[in-house]
C-alpha positions in Angstrom: 9.7 21.0 15.1 8.1 17.8 16.5 4.6 16.6 16.2 3.1 13.5 17.7 1.0 11.4 15.4 -0.5 8.0 16.5 1.9 7.9 19.5 5.0 8.4 17.3 7.1 11.5 17.3 7.3 12.9 13.8 10.1 15.5 12.9 9.3 18.3 10.6 12.2 19.7 8.5 12.9 23.4 9.0 14.4 25.8 6.4 17.8 27.0 7.6 20.1 29.8 6.4 23.5 28.0 6.2 25.3 31.3 6.8 23.8 31.5 10.3 25.2 28.2 11.5 27.8 28.6 14.2 28.0 25.1 15.7 29.2 21.8 14.3 28.2 18.3 15.2 30.4 15.6 14.0 29.0 12.1 14.1 31.4 9.1 14.3 29.9 5.7 13.5 30.8 2.4 15.1 33.1 -0.3 13.8 30.8 -2.0 11.3 28.6 0.9 10.5 28.8 3.7 8.0 28.5 7.5 7.8 25.0 7.7 6.3 23.4 5.7 9.1 20.0 6.2 10.6 21.6 7.9 13.7 23.3 10.5 11.4 20.0 11.2 9.6 18.2 11.5 12.9 20.8 14.0 14.2 20.4 16.1 11.0 16.6 16.2 11.6 16.9 16.9 15.4 19.4 19.8 14.9 18.3 21.6 11.7 20.0 24.8 12.8 23.4 23.2 13.2 25.9 21.9 10.7 25.9 18.1 11.2 28.4 16.0 9.4 29.2 12.3 9.5 32.8 11.2 8.9 33.7 8.1 7.1 36.9 7.3 9.0 39.0 4.2 8.7 38.2 2.0 11.7 40.8 -0.6 10.8 43.7 1.9 10.8 44.0 3.9 14.0 46.7 6.2 12.7 44.7 7.0 9.6 41.5 7.5 11.6 43.2 10.0 13.9 44.5 11.9 10.9 41.0 12.0 9.3 39.3 13.2 12.4 42.1 15.8 13.0 41.7 17.1 9.5 38.0 17.7 9.8 38.3 19.4 13.1 41.1 21.7 12.0 39.4 22.6 8.7 36.1 23.5 10.5 37.2 25.1 13.7 38.0 28.5 12.2 34.4 29.2 11.1 32.6 27.5 14.0 31.8 28.7 17.5 31.5 25.3 19.1 32.2 21.7 18.0 30.5 18.6 19.5 31.7 15.1 18.5 29.1 12.3 19.0 30.3 8.8 18.7 28.8 5.3 19.0 30.8 2.2 19.9 34.2 2.6 18.3 33.1 6.1 17.3 32.7 6.8 21.0 36.4 5.9 21.5 37.3 8.4 18.8 34.9 11.1 20.2 36.6 10.8 23.6 40.0 11.0 21.9 38.9 14.2 20.0 37.6 15.8 23.2 41.0 15.2 24.9 43.1 16.2 21.9 41.2 19.3 20.8 39.2 20.4 23.8 35.9 19.9 22.0 32.7 18.6 23.6 31.8 15.0 23.2 28.9 12.6 23.7 29.8 8.9 23.9 27.1 6.4 23.2 28.0 2.8 24.3 31.7 3.6 23.7 34.5 1.2 23.3 37.0 2.5 25.9 40.0 0.3 25.1 39.9 -1.1 21.6 42.2 -4.0 20.8 44.7 -2.8 18.3 46.4 -5.5 16.2 
């Protein structure tokens, strides 16, 4: 629930029955960011009726990153109706990859489209 106070939008936490959650939002951070970022916390506040997780993947190792993302999606998909992967910057690249690899929905925020792999 949102309230406006002094021109700023304030989010009010809502109590949620974890057993009623049927959707999953996976947030993938950018190259120099981390899983507990402000964007992740904002997503949790904005979608209190959804399961929102942030994955600490390995941005320096593309093979390991793909394995980490794959593991989370495969572990979660059996109990979830819908999966949405949101990624910023390098996380946007991985969100696009996840959408193509697992037919999940994705939102890309300022994505890296062709990372330089060394």
